[in-house]
LUMNU-237486 format. One line per field, with one value per residue (C-alpha): x, y, z. Coordinates in nm, 4 decimals. Layout:
<atoms>
c1	c(X/...) $
c2	c(Y/...) $
c3	c(Z/...) $
</atoms>
This chain:
<atoms>
c1	c(-0.0012/0.1489/0.1987/-0.1237/0.0237/-0.0631/-0.2210/-0.1049/-0.2642/-0.0850/-0.2151/-0.0542/-0.0488/-0.2246/0.0058/0.2784/0.6182/0.6797/0.5933/0.5379/0.8799/1.0355/0.8023/0.9096/1.2901/1.2544/1.0294/1.3057/1.6065/1.3823/1.2508/1.6069/1.7397/1.4526/1.5387/1.9377/2.0110/2.2724/2.4478/2.2829/2.4895/2.3061/2.4886/2.4533/2.1513/1.8787/1.6517/1.7997/1.7313/1.9547/1.7146/1.6220/1.9869/2.0847/1.7279/1.8184/2.1814/2.0675/1.9048/2.2041/2.2323/2.5535/2.5910/2.8613/2.9131/3.1247/3.0745/3.4518/3.3476/3.1641/3.4583/3.5417/3.3940/3.0731/3.0521/2.6988/2.4957/2.2682/2.3767/2.0612/2.0470/1.8791/1.5376/1.7192/1.8331/2.1849/2.3843/2.3278/2.7407/2.6625/2.4667/2.7420/2.9659/2.7889/2.7493/3.1126/3.2169/2.9355/2.7606/2.3863/2.1780/1.8039/1.7317/1.5613/1.4858/1.1268/0.9592/0.9194/1.2708/1.3150/1.0184/1.2400/1.5368/1.2999/1.1538/1.5576/1.6448/1.3302/1.4053/1.7337/1.6284/1.4532/1.7279/1.7026/1.9894/1.8352/1.8204/1.7558/1.6052/1.7557/2.0331/2.3686/2.5379/2.1922/2.1606/1.9333/2.0528/2.3255/2.1270/1.8959/2.2476/2.3873/2.1643/2.2900/2.6403/2.8356/2.7801/2.4004/2.2959/2.3076/2.1889/1.9782/1.9792/1.8345/1.6369/2.0084/2.1325/1.8072/1.9188/2.2961/2.2430/2.3506/2.2490/2.3784/2.0227/1.7681/1.4980/1.6236/1.5251/1.3827/1.3326/1.2935/1.3574/1.4509/1.1422/1.1892/1.1496/0.9891/0.6716/0.6866/1.0603/1.0831/0.7497/0.9503/1.2832/1.0326/0.9124/1.2240/1.3541/1.0129/1.0518/1.3581/1.3233/0.9700/1.0234/1.1431/0.9705/0.8185/0.8778/0.5831/0.4502/0.5302/0.7800/0.7803/0.6504/0.2988/0.3964/0.6353/0.3702/0.0960/0.3003/0.4029/0.0291/-0.0679/0.2494/0.0758/-0.2924/-0.2125/0.1083/-0.0402/-0.0857/0.1417/0.4073/0.5896/0.6212/0.8344/0.9150/1.0631/1.3682/1.6969/1.8843/2.0403/1.6864/1.5880/1.2274/1.2058/1.4369/1.2267/0.9456/1.0594/1.1186/0.7085/0.6261/0.7994/0.6634/0.2991/0.2854/0.4186/0.6478/0.9248/1.0134/1.2596/1.3772/1.4542/1.5378/1.4616/1.2473/1.6128/1.6663/1.3615/1.4586/1.2268/1.3329/1.2711/0.9412/0.7748/0.5720/0.4214/0.0143/0.0347/0.1976/0.2022/0.3899/0.4561/0.7682/0.9330/0.8780/1.2174/1.0668/0.9131/0.6091/0.7458/0.9787/0.6485/0.4300/0.8205/0.7485/0.4163/0.4633/0.7097/0.5343/0.2177/0.4374/0.5663/0.1435/-0.2044/-0.1910/-0.5174/-0.4350/-0.5918/-0.5772/-0.5276/-0.6136/-0.5465/-0.5352/-0.5482/-0.2611/-0.3549/-0.0161/0.1124/0.4460/0.5273/0.8317/1.0527/0.9167/1.2060/1.1290/0.7232/0.7937/0.8620/0.5921/0.6353/0.4602/0.3766/0.6471/0.9058/0.8249/0.7634/1.1124/1.0086/0.5921/0.5737/0.3780/0.0158) $
c2	c(-0.0069/0.3401/0.6254/0.9067/1.2477/1.5326/1.7469/2.0751/2.3874/2.5897/2.9483/3.0237/3.3747/3.5271/3.7622/3.5528/3.5212/3.6634/4.0297/4.1795/4.2995/3.9595/3.7716/3.9661/4.0127/3.6217/3.6302/3.8603/3.6066/3.2882/3.5094/3.6386/3.2304/3.0936/3.4029/3.4265/3.1371/3.0276/3.2513/3.5176/3.6958/3.8377/4.0802/4.0416/3.7467/3.8526/3.8521/3.7679/3.3440/3.0798/2.8467/3.0638/3.1463/2.7831/2.7515/2.9749/2.8479/2.5378/2.6882/2.8916/3.1933/3.3035/3.5208/3.7588/4.0617/4.3001/4.3535/4.2997/3.9344/3.8930/3.7329/3.8900/3.6542/3.6888/4.0495/4.0182/3.7878/3.9495/4.0997/4.1418/4.4134/4.2478/4.3833/4.5735/4.8381/4.9825/5.2987/5.4957/5.3907/5.0042/5.1129/5.3405/5.0818/4.8748/5.0801/5.1617/4.7906/4.7509/4.5197/4.4469/4.4952/4.4311/4.6204/4.4234/4.6754/4.6457/4.9199/5.0555/5.0973/5.2627/5.5150/5.5844/5.6832/5.9201/6.0240/6.0570/6.2912/6.5065/6.6148/6.6977/6.8506/7.0943/7.1341/6.9760/6.7255/6.3899/6.1532/5.7574/5.5268/5.2126/4.9521/5.0153/4.8160/4.6489/4.6273/4.8482/5.1341/5.1257/5.1296/5.4716/5.6387/5.5946/5.7890/6.1049/6.2656/6.1530/6.3661/6.4253/6.1302/6.0685/5.7409/5.7317/5.4008/5.4416/5.6971/5.7881/5.8602/6.0713/6.2175/6.2753/6.4071/6.7529/6.9584/7.1755/7.3873/7.2453/7.4243/7.2181/6.8451/6.5446/6.1778/5.8739/5.4614/5.1418/4.9507/4.6489/4.8398/4.7914/4.9629/5.0650/5.0916/5.3465/5.5082/5.5894/5.7104/5.9752/6.0498/6.1842/6.3805/6.5676/6.6663/6.8146/6.9361/7.0541/7.1549/6.7527/6.7239/6.2826/6.1682/6.2272/5.9023/5.5844/5.4428/5.0970/4.8667/4.7547/4.4069/4.4506/4.6450/4.3604/4.0913/4.2458/4.3399/3.9232/3.7821/4.1119/3.9072/3.5840/3.6015/3.6245/3.2380/3.1078/2.8859/2.8707/3.1562/2.9966/3.3168/3.1283/3.3354/3.3844/3.5451/3.8365/3.8868/4.2451/4.2046/3.8165/3.9539/4.2718/3.9673/3.7164/4.0994/4.1220/3.7617/3.8610/4.1581/4.0424/3.7637/3.4751/3.2637/3.1718/3.2810/3.1783/3.2271/2.9005/2.8615/2.4707/2.2428/2.0942/2.4002/2.2900/2.2418/1.9639/1.8225/2.1672/2.2619/1.8799/1.9868/2.3058/2.3102/2.6331/2.7086/3.0213/3.0640/3.2743/3.3689/3.6800/3.8526/3.6489/3.3058/3.0949/2.8910/2.5281/2.5873/2.6588/2.3527/2.1766/2.2895/2.2571/1.8819/1.8039/1.9418/1.6826/1.3814/1.4839/1.6239/1.5877/1.9285/2.1448/2.4665/2.8016/3.0154/3.3877/3.6111/3.9747/4.1262/4.0585/4.2191/4.2637/4.4374/4.2288/4.4295/4.3729/4.2027/4.5233/4.5201/4.3358/3.9962/4.0196/3.8331/3.5588/3.3139/3.2361/2.9085/2.7812/2.4904/2.7483/2.9118/2.6033/2.5526/2.8199/2.8447/2.4207/2.2137/2.3944) $
c3	c(0.0134/-0.0653/0.1416/0.0639/-0.0388/0.1810/0.0408/-0.1173/-0.2137/-0.4807/-0.5283/-0.8777/-0.9647/-1.2775/-1.4444/-1.4064/-1.6424/-1.9892/-2.0384/-2.3754/-2.3897/-2.3059/-2.5630/-2.8223/-2.7700/-2.7615/-3.1112/-3.2808/-3.1974/-3.3264/-3.6318/-3.7501/-3.6934/-3.9172/-4.1451/-4.1879/-4.0499/-3.7472/-3.5672/-3.4948/-3.2453/-2.8976/-2.7081/-2.3686/-2.2640/-2.4499/-2.1116/-1.7714/-1.8119/-1.8302/-1.9547/-2.2282/-2.3549/-2.3455/-2.5655/-2.8087/-2.8338/-2.9436/-3.2220/-3.2942/-3.1374/-3.0126/-2.6635/-2.6503/-2.4530/-2.6675/-3.0609/-3.1557/-3.0235/-3.3214/-3.5803/-3.9118/-4.1210/-3.9578/-3.9836/-4.2564/-3.9810/-3.7512/-3.4188/-3.1481/-2.8727/-2.5808/-2.3949/-2.1277/-2.3724/-2.5197/-2.4429/-2.7366/-2.8289/-2.9295/-3.2096/-3.2860/-3.2910/-3.4516/-3.7439/-3.8017/-3.7855/-4.0887/-3.8789/-3.9433/-3.5943/-3.4685/-3.1424/-2.9060/-2.6097/-2.4552/-2.5794/-2.2469/-2.1751/-2.4938/-2.3620/-2.0284/-2.2420/-2.4187/-2.1140/-1.9946/-2.3112/-2.2609/-1.8839/-2.0590/-2.3852/-2.1177/-1.8729/-1.6557/-1.4894/-1.4689/-1.1587/-1.2493/-0.9490/-1.0188/-0.9256/-1.0424/-1.3255/-1.3833/-1.7818/-1.7915/-1.5702/-1.8050/-2.1288/-2.0073/-1.9194/-2.1603/-2.3556/-2.2385/-2.2123/-1.9114/-1.6323/-1.7069/-1.4832/-1.1614/-1.0197/-0.7056/-0.5104/-0.2098/0.0179/0.1177/-0.1727/-0.2047/0.1043/0.0036/-0.3770/-0.3806/-0.7178/-0.8861/-0.9627/-0.7375/-0.9525/-1.2689/-1.2040/-1.3636/-1.2591/-1.4268/-1.3414/-1.4281/-1.5238/-1.3101/-0.9560/-0.6184/-0.6582/-0.2776/-0.2999/-0.5376/-0.4200/-0.0649/-0.2521/-0.4636/-0.1823/-0.0504/-0.3026/-0.3670/-0.0108/-0.0535/-0.3799/-0.4352/-0.8102/-0.9108/-1.2523/-1.2649/-1.5965/-1.8475/-1.8098/-1.5179/-1.5381/-1.3884/-1.6262/-1.5714/-1.5859/-1.2979/-1.1401/-1.1772/-1.1049/-0.7376/-0.6942/-0.7711/-0.5560/-0.2810/-0.2825/-0.2716/0.0069/0.3291/0.4805/0.2371/0.4135/0.0764/-0.2161/-0.4527/-0.7558/-1.0820/-1.2300/-1.2218/-0.9842/-1.1824/-1.2382/-1.1124/-1.1425/-1.0009/-0.7129/-0.6415/-0.6060/-0.3696/-0.1406/-0.2068/-0.1100/0.2863/0.3169/0.2077/0.4896/0.3006/0.5697/0.3471/0.0072/-0.2557/-0.5935/-0.8101/-1.1272/-1.1910/-0.9921/-0.8891/-0.6687/-0.4353/-0.0527/-0.0749/0.2783/0.4627/0.3155/0.3930/0.6231/0.3844/0.3007/0.1013/-0.1478/-0.3523/-0.7036/-0.9618/-1.2014/-1.2897/-1.6664/-1.7927/-1.6501/-1.9256/-1.8694/-1.9306/-1.5865/-1.3573/-1.5256/-1.4615/-1.0910/-1.0978/-1.1956/-0.9731/-0.6292/-0.7769/-0.7426/-0.3725/-0.2995/-0.3386/-0.5236/-0.5950/-0.7992/-0.6587/-0.9440/-0.8592/-1.1279/-1.0000/-1.3646/-1.7824/-1.9784/-2.3856/-2.4397/-2.7769/-2.9136/-3.2568/-3.3900/-3.6403/-3.9633/-4.1233/-3.9496/-4.0121/-4.3336/-4.1444/-3.9909/-3.6193/-3.5286/-3.1558/-3.2400/-3.2810/-2.9463/-2.7276/-2.5614/-2.3770/-2.3734/-2.3679/-2.6092/-2.7340) $
</atoms>
C-alpha cells in the first residue's frame, strides 16, 4: 500500500512569467534564426534567464558581451541587442563595424530613454532611480552625455544628493523596481526638491507592477512562496521581497525544480507560485509537476489582472511566420 500524499494548495498567480517585451525579444532572435540562419549573435543575455539563453543557443544563437567578439567572417550575420536596452555608443559601434543589427530593446525601456532625453532637452539634470550595474541602467545612462545623469539607488542616496540647480531636476526609474521602495525614494526626493519634475508617464512597467500586485494579493498565509526566475533578474528578486513583506512565511527564488529544498518544506500546506517577467511558462509547469509527485495538489488560480499588451517585432522580420512550435522551448507544447 502506497503512502497517501499530503494535501497542498498551490496559489498560482496570474499574470506571471513573460511580459510582452520579453516575448518580443525572444521572438526576434527566433525569427532572425529562421530568416538568416545561424549564427545570430546576441549582445548580452537577451533576457535574464539561463534556460531561455541555453534554448536559443541550441537553435544557433551565439551570446557575446562586446561587438568586437564577432569574427570578421560573420560580419554579415545579424546581431541582436537585448531587451534591457543599450547605450547609444553600441549601435554607433555596430554601424562603424558595418554590422547588421536588430534592436530588441523593450518598447517600455525605450520610453524611459525618451523621457530621460526630454528632461535633458528641457534643461534638467536627470535623476535615474535604479540599481547600479544593471544593463537597463547602463543603457539609460548611456542615452545622455557623461555627467547628465545621477543614479539614485536608495533613500540615503536621495538624502545625500546635492544638485547644481534644485529647480532644474527631473527623474525617471528603471522599469523593474519594487513599486513600494521606489515610491519611498521619490517621496524623499520630492520633499527635498519640491520643483522636481516627474517623467511624462510611469516608468515602472505594467508587467512589473502587475506581478508584484498578484504576489501581494496571494502571499498572506502562504507557508512558502516560490518565484521562478534568475538571480540576476531584477524584477524576479523584487517579487521575492514583495512576498515576504506581504506575509509569506518563507519566500525563495528558484531557476528550476531541482533547486527546491524538498527536505526543508515537507510540512507545507499552502504554496504561492509566480514567475518573473523573464521566466518561461515551461518551468512553471515543471515545478507544478514536481509538487504533484510529492503532494496531492489543488491549483487555486489567483487572477488579479488581464494583460493584453503585444509588441510587434520590427518590420524586417514580419515576413517570417512564427509558429507555436518555434516557441515551444519556452512556452511548452500547445
